[in-house]
Steps between C-alpha positions, in 0.01 A plus 500: 500500500207502264366167628161639599562591864203738488275208399628296794433786738154550350413130541608504865304814586187381318472215750468744791244747361265398779363727775551219751878532449732797533811484280747790482717570194816706552806616305308546173579798277227725367484348151479142626234596754278667239518202263442243775204688646344532155542128427375395843194723462424327171535156658309572822278806439292426810808516726747743338839567663558814705789742522625685808636852446608786722183687403293267718466563872595244759135422575426443131796265471389308807155455343651378172714245684189354661330458161754236398610402152820600320648832613791681335678716754826693512763391748508824699124501560490131589783511753334794679164322508667190641677687778187695596282184501265635232556179305363185669805276452311184590251567218768524230501176299833576340736740323612498136832670428589608147857576388634281778863560399470857637425383856806547720535507880475881509194546276149578616376176343727295727364697798142424395567128459672483838207672673253271324685179581543599866124556535369235261675168444210340311467733201692442180773708338553471125769691311580513127779648289638468149842652563759228566789743448428664837592180685845466344671803655585496868564222746226246572236724340245224437488387863494858627199589281316182606552588865363849442198351321437239773453224241636147518450387139665622183357416156715572195356498147761601242439495126725196458300295752372179339132551586510858374652393169242223461211739567620767259549247222128415496407831333782661306499803275621473144834672546727629223837653591655745254868557567581812302874535434679814610630732235875531461514845659272398788731208577798738499326744732411214731860378511618853581251523789619165640861622490405825671314321779787255552756782509289698747468198729876440480568861591253476788683194630828693491354789696321275752698173535272385785199462269363151446483475120326160497163647402637820346547400137409649164214250480352599836543865403201462267260468797348787692604354837868525403529848651327375816746212540793733445369766737432240770867402500613862519249631754732447794781704344299738284633807683857400411433445129654753266350676202646253250331202662165675523526608138578141397184379670298758305680402180397136540135605526539715187654211306217270610248752365687512170489120474122505549445786254706330229253212473189703564520820295586606147844602375433877500364506857795298628755722326319813619518371857873435463556852372319654797722298733813621323375860500432482872852372565656783298275767648587426863814456699467131595592227250392138513760227486340318207507810279881488500531136389579384148181295487302825529628612160377172351166545675441846353641407160280193448195676645558780248536251217151372576362850428750640249662197337816521297480406131695184569240390753217511245516144373345400169142395539438727798196720538697787350576307183146370468349848514422620151461855368123482521511408868742780578278749321198376694683538830616850410142598417379369836768688691727200569868589508703302243752421775237281667562232236855456631405471870522153648160360592426333829502128409201431723284755316502303176435171683216667691335633184547172319337296777206740526449475123504119518234495770289756315506301174414183691204674666371619161525153348352308794329708769503353853212259553506490877308830519217470244304801621806727485746373239777753568868417544683663789877515510675608820855639482681507836782752537701614799423872529265760362772664289547179301123467471471850349778426254349169387161665448664759279687228308179305450289796386753721320797279420863477602609782271268750664624417851866516400441824313351663811787377714753629248335841484502529875863396523610755236302778670671409829844517334427843356385637833790361700759622247383859555533485876812594688637247753375696802148496361506138384340367817180702442424317178611164636272543800202561267581191297536293816157602632331429168670163459393400851138612463442361151732205460530371857879524530733791575719623219788599729602571855524877537718655767567873495810647661585861560844649452620395846379142456204521739177334393234760425136505394393485136420844364378624165729800524815389319743653260383484142137401565206723588189384685291567190735286290470223761121507476511492121743208485300320768185534293674389183640189665165409652313552175744278313480224757121516499499482122718189498223264603186707458221268382134573434283415803322218319831331421616474861350162588693453824293760683169318439589148396159374612313693230526307171288457198323177432750406229851592405859458606600695809850553640539608864844607624531476878790609724522245781768666713366736764652681794631235735548234230279267300155444649407142412148544636432793267629306201285200590195728527578653159524156337169390653319817397646523151505129404752553218547265205869584461763631739832650393763535776718784377716529815601184685393463861459197727171616651345565158596160360369312804176696521429393142570140600248523780246680284494204261318299772210747524487629142193406300704446184859419400737795479787550261800654678794653316812593692741752346856510623829631372743214476801530737373840621509652847126447537527129423795466735306673777205266450717187510691631803169562679397139443835374625499723809146396587593133473806554719290686758242218515778244526643691796161519673441127445841421645435729798167331565664160501751593770325755721312453827139616481359710785311316772125547492497556879743788470228765519365380834847471647601847381183648647582356841866594488475839329680694766832660571807333634463681831817556690553335841510839672160591361317236699564176682444224249596138501744396231354146518187624322579561131844628589360789698301635202155452651381832629219546743157593371439869442866602462494537122575865408281709271568772243249741349558521123362753255278354225724635224801316638364162396642559153843437653641176638563623855153415646533143370845461654381649830223241514742220414738631765231454764357852532127546465406754232191720530405697185370850570469816292764723660522874444833531679782254431506158338562275802407553866709279730375637831311803631831687491672367183388586146696400189494653153648252250678622187686329224806683374337646185196598706726666758671713234169598341336584833794719600479691174125556516491583872250224575737334745522823699123502554501131590778551754312798641184296551686212665685741732174660608318178585770253606790542745727273293462561124714278276595523134579154361695483174495157334776417254505216252775271624571370148576846359750767595380842603631851543343819631723704272388502138744478211460870415517620865810610683558583865661843498617719786187717480201302621202543269167344585463352152658161557346201671751498784449870571123460508533202732725698739253788495219259587683371806575856614132596480386184681752400769270222626492330160713185480615358165550123466661335196407138423636292215204256479144448626623216721738729686213751531281234664779419747542871572128545564502218752801643681329839527177344630658297779341578840289772340125548501303368206340758267127547463361502147210737569722754673759482220231556236356794695830689505483781245119511499321812624224345713308826545454588134492139380753561222864420454775742589870467446593620850372698797699808398586670173831364374647823357463717815628207705810478280563875549457464877739205520772705328493771771752502789366378832250262335576133561310173431410499872318838501385547141156347555455693827565825314260410218230406752532830688543732200250529217733638230850627435371858510370444853833348599690806373289732718503281814667621819832369624347329804246313289767384257709375794205296627434351158865411445537342842757731654680836475793370295307379198230767548751786488662360185167490319393843638824673390474339157143622455579850625804532270291392204231751594754783535661418165159480330388837641831660406472371145144630472607844626784515251265411213255771611777761515621411153148541360476847661 
């Protein structure tokens, strides 16, 4: 990571910005696409790249394909255009796949590459990725990804490769590493966190002895993917896991956050966060395992000593001893609390200020000569998140004492407010603090769960004992005003918002947060370095991508750059950085070893698969000779076909159907998701979608439409085979009285309303494909135009949900004598329910198909009419 993959991709695409060639780019996220299109437009303004979106019509896309050049297109649009022959496959020079590690046999990208290679064996396929970790997990992952990509060559360029090292040594930055030692109390807090994480992992092993603890260590717990690794092992038995195990998993995430916050934030913020965690544990019924350990007392004690030190902790020569009476008087006059002098400073703050001062003095003595027309000195400070950036700006402009004073004031105000609240009202204040922490600082202050007296989870409400809504609004405003005041800077002092606007001279410091949603964007950082052209760069928070982007920038920079790297010696952050380097090296070593021993796919595989893409037809289906390909060669024209709705191409089932040997025809369907034959229509639902559709009533309307237009409607429920499932939620119970509020009750009610509806349960898309083929055997093939026309009112030219109103039809179906065989005959012969109630007995018999059913419906209607008239008469008499 951080080795300039975006530059490689840009260089490849720049070669094909030619209208005589058509090159498609897939699997690119929105940020990467915007940056690549902007760079390509700058390189080839006469032939800029194009982008395909769902806002363009099919004819417009077909025209853009014929223009040639580089085209960025989403996978869903491209696979539909391929299947409908809107894209001339023989005109496509090649495909470029970004983020190749995400391509698996069930993805849309694998489907696209298979369609392309079956139709075009001459064009190229190039794929790039910078994530070697994705190839370590699983069995034979490297070979499986290469087969999905249809490539026969694998090029590996790690950072420790000899040519890479030789190239990067040509232009090197002047690097200075400052290893700031941890304070005594920070080291104690860190040791307590390590003990807590080790104890939690030991307890987890006791509760789940089947866990593989090879990669579940205190060191790996510092990474964000730790929870993913742990959850992957427990997915298969998640429904059998008790509350203690689930709470332990949450505790490990909380401890990881504490380890990050210890290195990143000041002493008051860290202690405040700890206090909110403790308050949340005392306010609610559940208690975390780590709160009960002895190391927790050390954690809170040493964190408190950083803010309110004991007299014995104030060593001679400390900041407290150096502060004279004049300085204390000056601080008191400026509103600084005297207790601020005793608070432990963040060690990186002083090193940060000292390095900035050194660069500023050097710029005043000898201004940079490489920019004679604009002799200004630009210093770029790279931090992880925006919260740290705000804090460093405040430290730089107003000093450490001011920032600590604001944090201390906020903490004391929080203590006063929480001490006045009763336990039942505690959650109201904690919820406010949690929302403000998340919105302003980027991390949650606690995990709030509210329980009623009977232990059932309920919604958050401002109506609680001891707190009024007006008091909530006042405290909310006070908290927000204090947080805003913490880092409020004049507009002209905030240089990060408009770092491109500088004076002709001077020393400018720009603080930039490099971490965005989804991780570190190396392309954005490279663009910032090129636009800013800094003289000095200070890396405040260690990161592999940041360090390597600066190494690459040295090759294109117009002047030498001084780089200073701040790190806390033996800290969690340093350990995480070193562990990342080691894990990356191990991942590359594994990929290199796999490349040495694996068998690469044959280049002729695409042609062979195209010829043999068919089902293993059974001997009773047709007379075939087993001497020809083992009986797998089917006669021409026997390949089945399925009509698939356009929206279904987000799932993996259409790709698997095509691989299984079934032709897929994309059509915009108004009724159903898959049409297997003129009689069979399938509505596919995942389990969460099934539960949501039953609650909202959408599934009822879908079943009604399928029952009206198809003799054999089917509801297909797909279940993830790697995860357990249950139709009964944790807070649901099956009592003796049936209430239509549970999923099972709604499902039973659906089957009672629609007797023709069949429900199939499949544990994987592969089993669904096999099921579709079994249902299509000896059946007529569907017609795409007819399937698309179902649900369309041809006379008015607009769409309609069904031929009849759904609500009156539901009332009619609930009446005695009305069956699925005669319901449509009754609706065709009767205009409304009022007309049916006044119809004669002979007419009702004719509509129902006989005297038995007709008399049942007639007696029911007459009894209802008599009761209604009697009720009306009684009401009139009472009024008189």
